[in-house]
C-alpha positions as CSV (number, residue, x, y, z in Angstrom):
1,X,-17.7,19.7,-10.0
2,X,-15.5,21.7,-7.6
3,X,-15.8,19.0,-4.9
4,X,-14.9,16.4,-7.5
5,X,-11.8,18.2,-8.7
6,X,-10.7,18.9,-5.2
7,X,-11.2,15.2,-4.3
8,X,-9.1,14.1,-7.3
9,X,-6.4,16.6,-6.4
10,X,-6.4,15.3,-2.8
11,X,-6.1,11.7,-4.1
12,X,-3.1,12.6,-6.2
13,X,-1.4,14.2,-3.3
14,X,-2.1,11.2,-1.0
15,X,-0.8,8.8,-3.6
16,X,2.4,10.8,-4.0
17,X,3.2,10.8,-0.3
18,X,5.6,7.9,0.3
19,X,4.3,5.3,2.7
20,X,3.8,1.6,3.3
21,X,2.1,1.1,-0.1
22,X,4.9,2.8,-2.0
23,X,7.5,0.8,-0.2
24,X,5.8,-2.5,-0.9
25,X,5.2,-1.7,-4.5
26,X,8.7,-0.5,-5.2
27,X,10.2,-3.5,-3.5
28,X,8.1,-6.0,-5.6
29,X,8.9,-4.1,-8.8
30,X,12.6,-4.0,-8.1
31,X,12.8,-7.7,-7.0
32,X,10.6,-9.3,-9.6
33,X,9.6,-6.8,-12.3
34,X,6.6,-4.9,-13.5
35,X,4.2,-7.9,-13.2
36,X,4.9,-8.3,-9.5
37,X,4.7,-4.5,-8.9
38,X,1.3,-4.3,-10.6
39,X,0.1,-7.3,-8.6
40,X,1.1,-5.6,-5.3
41,X,-0.6,-2.4,-6.6
42,X,-3.8,-4.4,-7.3
43,X,-3.6,-5.9,-3.8
44,X,-3.2,-2.5,-2.2
45,X,-6.1,-1.0,-4.2
46,X,-8.3,-4.0,-3.2
47,X,-7.5,-3.2,0.4
48,X,-8.3,0.5,-0.1
49,X,-11.6,-0.3,-1.8
50,X,-12.6,-2.7,1.0
51,X,-11.8,0.0,3.6
52,X,-13.8,2.6,1.6
53,X,-16.7,0.2,1.4
54,X,-16.5,-0.4,5.1
55,X,-16.6,3.4,5.7
56,X,-19.6,3.6,3.4
57,X,-21.5,1.1,5.5
58,X,-20.3,2.4,8.8
59,X,-18.1,-0.6,9.7
60,X,-15.0,1.5,10.3
61,X,-16.9,3.3,13.0
62,X,-16.9,0.1,15.0
63,X,-13.2,-0.2,14.6
64,X,-12.7,3.4,15.8
65,X,-15.1,2.8,18.7
66,X,-13.1,-0.2,20.0
67,X,-9.6,0.7,21.3
68,X,-8.8,-3.0,21.6
69,X,-9.7,-3.8,18.0
70,X,-7.7,-0.8,16.8
71,X,-4.7,-1.8,18.8
72,X,-4.8,-5.4,17.6
73,X,-4.9,-4.3,14.0
74,X,-2.1,-1.9,14.7
75,X,0.1,-4.5,16.2
76,X,-0.7,-7.1,13.5
77,X,0.2,-4.5,10.8
78,X,3.4,-3.6,12.5
79,X,4.4,-7.3,12.8
80,X,3.7,-7.8,9.1
81,X,5.9,-4.9,8.1
82,X,8.7,-5.9,10.4
83,X,8.7,-9.5,9.1
84,X,8.8,-8.3,5.5
85,X,11.6,-6.0,6.3
86,X,13.5,-8.7,8.1
87,X,13.0,-11.0,5.1
88,X,14.4,-8.3,2.8
89,X,17.5,-7.9,4.9
90,X,18.0,-11.7,5.1
91,X,17.7,-12.0,1.3
92,X,20.1,-9.2,0.8
93,X,22.7,-11.3,2.6
94,X,22.1,-14.5,0.6
95,X,22.7,-15.6,-3.0
96,X,19.2,-14.7,-4.0
97,X,20.1,-11.1,-3.9
98,X,22.9,-11.7,-6.4
99,X,20.9,-13.4,-9.1
100,X,17.9,-12.3,-11.0
101,X,15.1,-14.8,-10.4
102,X,12.4,-15.6,-12.9
103,X,8.9,-14.4,-11.9
104,X,6.4,-17.2,-11.4
105,X,2.6,-16.9,-11.3
106,X,2.8,-17.9,-7.7
107,X,5.1,-14.9,-7.2
108,X,2.4,-12.6,-8.5
109,X,-0.1,-14.1,-6.1
110,X,2.3,-13.5,-3.2
111,X,2.8,-9.9,-4.4
112,X,-0.9,-9.3,-4.5
113,X,-1.4,-10.7,-1.0
114,X,1.5,-8.6,0.2
115,X,-0.2,-5.5,-1.1
116,X,-3.6,-6.5,0.2
117,X,-2.3,-7.7,3.6
118,X,-0.3,-4.6,4.4
119,X,-3.3,-2.4,3.5
120,X,-5.9,-4.3,5.4
121,X,-3.7,-4.7,8.5
122,X,-3.1,-0.9,8.7
123,X,-5.8,0.8,10.9
124,X,-4.6,4.2,9.7
125,X,-6.1,3.3,6.2
126,X,-9.5,2.7,7.9
127,X,-9.2,6.0,9.8
128,X,-8.2,7.9,6.7
129,X,-11.0,6.4,4.6
130,X,-13.6,7.4,7.2
131,X,-12.3,10.9,7.6
132,X,-11.2,11.7,4.0
133,X,-14.1,10.4,1.8
134,X,-17.1,11.9,3.6
135,X,-15.7,15.4,3.2
136,X,-16.4,15.3,-0.5
137,X,-20.0,14.0,-0.5
138,X,-22.3,16.7,-1.9
139,X,-25.2,17.8,0.4
140,X,-28.4,15.9,-0.3
141,X,-26.7,12.9,-2.0
142,X,-27.0,9.3,-1.1
143,X,-24.0,9.0,1.2
144,X,-23.2,5.2,0.8
145,X,-23.5,5.4,-3.0
146,X,-21.4,8.5,-3.2
147,X,-18.7,7.0,-0.9
148,X,-18.5,4.0,-3.1
149,X,-18.2,6.2,-6.2
150,X,-15.5,8.3,-4.5
151,X,-13.7,5.1,-3.5
152,X,-13.6,3.9,-7.1
153,X,-12.2,7.3,-8.2
154,X,-9.6,7.1,-5.4
155,X,-8.5,3.6,-6.6
156,X,-8.3,4.8,-10.3
157,X,-6.1,7.7,-9.3
158,X,-3.8,5.4,-7.3
159,X,-3.6,2.9,-10.2
160,X,-2.5,5.7,-12.6
161,X,0.1,7.0,-10.2
162,X,1.6,3.7,-9.2
163,X,1.6,2.6,-12.8
164,X,3.8,5.6,-13.6
165,X,6.1,4.7,-10.6
166,X,6.4,1.1,-11.8
167,X,7.1,2.1,-15.4
168,X,9.8,4.6,-14.2
169,X,11.4,2.0,-12.0
170,X,11.3,-0.7,-14.8
171,X,13.0,1.7,-17.2
172,X,16.0,1.6,-14.9
173,X,15.9,-2.2,-14.8
174,X,19.4,-2.6,-16.4
175,X,20.9,-0.6,-13.6
176,X,18.7,-2.0,-10.8
177,X,19.4,-5.6,-11.9
178,X,23.1,-5.3,-11.0
179,X,23.8,-7.7,-8.0
180,X,25.3,-4.9,-5.9
181,X,22.5,-2.5,-6.5
182,X,19.8,-5.1,-5.9
183,X,21.5,-6.1,-2.6
184,X,21.6,-2.5,-1.5
185,X,18.0,-1.8,-2.5
186,X,16.9,-4.9,-0.5
187,X,18.8,-3.5,2.5
188,X,17.2,-0.1,2.1
189,X,13.7,-1.6,1.7
190,X,14.2,-3.8,4.7
191,X,15.2,-0.9,6.9
192,X,12.3,1.2,5.6
193,X,9.8,-1.6,6.2
194,X,11.1,-2.3,9.7
195,X,11.0,1.5,10.4
196,X,7.4,1.8,9.2
197,X,6.5,-1.2,11.3
198,X,8.0,0.2,14.5
199,X,6.4,3.6,13.8
200,X,3.0,1.9,13.4
201,X,3.5,-0.1,16.6
202,X,4.3,2.9,18.7
203,X,1.8,5.3,17.2
204,X,-1.4,6.3,19.0
205,X,-4.6,7.2,17.1
């Protein structure tokens, strides 16, 4: 029970630390509303679950053992973030930043893929899953089964936290929907995403 409570507490702290996932989810929520924010969250959590399953079955060890594979993923993830940041800055300049667009189903699909893609293209997520989850497996337990169970708890904690974040942001919709505010938020999110991309590209393991 102590290990479980410590794990849940660790998941809460990890979720609260701003990072790539938070930036993507906030941007989607501000641009297109709660539905898009939740779609990005689900995409991100799908990625986390996939990385956790990979850790459970030892696949992340192959990534860590290959410097080339790690570097390729790191560069791909950085490019994805920089491109998304550049798109945000471009949209902040155009008319799209001045009008509130209706959210289409396809928009939700794109938001989901944005969340999934940024998570799967981030090798730090794989490293974290492999180093974080095994610490909380009780001695004598089936390791793969416990890792999968812990991954599901991790995802559940993330969903609760990001749901609160999305709800809080959506409550301020009237203010955030103002053209000037939206433009400024697009600019900030663009700079943040590009900064995260550059950081990921220049980081070592």
